[in-house]
C-alpha positions as CSV (number, residue, x, y, z in Angstrom):
1,M,0.0,-0.1,0.1
2,L,1.4,3.3,-0.7
3,F,0.2,6.5,1.3
4,I,0.0,9.4,-0.8
5,E,-0.3,13.0,0.9
6,T,-1.7,16.5,-0.3
7,T,-2.2,19.5,1.3
8,N,-5.7,18.5,1.6
9,D,-5.9,14.8,1.9
10,E,-4.5,11.4,2.1
11,Y,-4.5,8.5,-0.4
12,C,-4.2,5.2,0.1
13,Q,-3.3,3.4,-3.1
14,F,-3.3,-0.7,-3.1
15,L,-0.8,-2.3,-5.2
16,K,-1.5,-5.7,-7.0
17,L,1.0,-8.1,-7.2
18,G,2.9,-7.7,-10.4
19,E,2.2,-3.7,-10.8
20,L,5.1,-1.4,-11.3
21,V,6.5,1.0,-8.7
22,V,8.9,3.5,-10.7
23,V,11.5,5.8,-9.6
24,S,12.2,9.0,-12.2
25,A,15.5,11.1,-11.6
26,P,14.7,13.7,-14.7
27,E,18.1,15.2,-14.4
28,G,19.7,11.9,-13.7
29,G,20.9,10.3,-10.2
30,T,22.5,7.1,-8.8
31,V,21.0,3.7,-8.8
32,R,21.5,3.5,-4.9
33,Q,19.7,7.0,-4.1
34,A,16.7,5.1,-6.4
35,L,17.1,1.8,-4.5
36,I,16.9,3.8,-1.1
37,L,13.7,5.6,-2.0
38,L,11.9,2.6,-3.3
39,E,12.9,0.8,0.1
40,L,11.5,3.9,1.9
41,V,8.6,3.8,0.4
42,I,7.7,0.3,-0.2
43,I,9.3,-1.4,3.0
44,W,9.0,1.4,5.3
45,H,5.7,2.9,4.1
46,T,7.4,6.6,3.9
47,P,4.4,8.6,2.2
48,L,4.5,10.3,-1.0
49,L,4.3,13.9,-1.0
50,V,2.3,15.8,-3.1
51,L,2.8,19.6,-3.7
52,P,0.2,22.0,-5.1
53,S,1.4,23.4,-8.6
54,G,3.5,26.1,-8.3
55,H,4.9,25.4,-5.0
56,P,8.7,26.6,-4.7
57,G,9.6,23.0,-3.2
58,S,8.6,21.2,-6.3
59,S,12.0,21.8,-7.8
60,R,14.0,20.4,-4.8
61,F,12.7,17.1,-5.6
62,T,15.4,15.0,-7.5
63,M,13.7,12.0,-7.7
64,V,10.0,11.0,-8.0
65,V,7.7,7.7,-7.6
66,S,4.8,6.6,-9.5
67,A,3.1,3.2,-8.9
68,G,0.3,0.9,-10.8
69,D,0.0,-0.9,-13.9
70,R,0.9,1.1,-16.6
71,I,2.5,4.5,-16.0
72,T,3.3,7.1,-19.0
73,M,6.3,9.4,-18.7
74,S,6.0,13.1,-19.6
75,C,8.3,16.1,-19.7
76,T,5.5,18.7,-19.5
77,I,4.3,17.9,-15.9
78,E,5.6,19.8,-12.7
79,R,7.2,17.2,-10.5
80,G,5.8,16.2,-7.4
81,T,2.4,17.8,-7.9
82,H,0.4,14.9,-9.7
83,P,-1.6,12.8,-6.8
84,E,-2.5,10.4,-9.7
85,Q,-0.3,7.8,-10.5
86,T,-0.4,7.2,-14.2
87,V,1.9,9.8,-14.9
88,I,5.5,10.5,-14.1
89,C,8.0,13.2,-14.8
90,S,10.8,12.4,-17.1
91,S,13.5,14.0,-19.5
92,D,12.4,15.1,-23.0
93,E,14.1,12.1,-24.3
94,L,12.1,9.8,-22.9
95,A,8.4,11.8,-22.9
96,G,5.6,9.7,-23.9
97,M,7.0,6.5,-23.5
98,E,4.9,3.7,-21.7
99,L,5.5,1.1,-19.1
100,S,3.1,-1.4,-18.2
101,S,3.3,-4.7,-16.3
102,H,3.0,-7.8,-17.9
103,P,3.0,-11.7,-16.2
104,E,6.7,-12.3,-17.7
105,G,8.1,-8.6,-16.8
106,I,7.4,-5.4,-18.1
107,E,6.3,-4.0,-21.6
108,L,7.8,-0.5,-23.1
109,H,5.7,1.3,-25.4
110,N,6.4,4.3,-27.4
111,I,10.4,3.6,-26.9
112,P,12.2,6.5,-28.2
113,S,14.8,5.7,-31.0
114,G,18.4,5.4,-29.6
115,V,17.5,4.6,-26.2
116,N,19.3,1.5,-24.6
117,F,18.0,-0.5,-21.7
118,F,20.2,-1.9,-18.9
119,K,19.1,-4.1,-15.7
120,I,21.0,-2.8,-13.0
121,S,21.4,-5.1,-9.6
122,S,21.3,-3.4,-6.5
123,D,25.5,-4.1,-6.7
124,G,25.9,-1.6,-9.3
125,N,26.4,-4.8,-12.2
126,Q,24.8,-3.6,-15.3
127,E,23.5,-5.9,-18.1
128,L,22.4,-4.7,-21.7
129,I,18.8,-5.5,-22.4
130,K,17.7,-6.1,-25.9
131,P,13.8,-5.4,-26.6
132,L,11.8,-7.9,-28.2
133,Q,10.6,-7.0,-31.5
């Protein structure tokens, strides 16, 4: 369960087995930082904060979280201001790409040309993943 806190309300989002929990760092960041954020949210139930549009603190969110069975990446949203979990802040290069849960893993849609995917383990090892055609 995810707790989502806004200035006026608290939402509880229940996750089903196999749904995605995604961390985005639109300006870059370390895998370790993303893993720590995931642990805080998933294991320790740290609530997700949603700020009102135009809030000056929005720019301080270096990483944001979204969860659900389908998530769309967008560079036109203001990070940290969307309580709905169907969209996540991304870089210009990844805008429009969609991730969706699949019984055998993750499906990626609208993949921009020239994008490579890596499986990165918690110890930092990287493995290039070739998408199925």
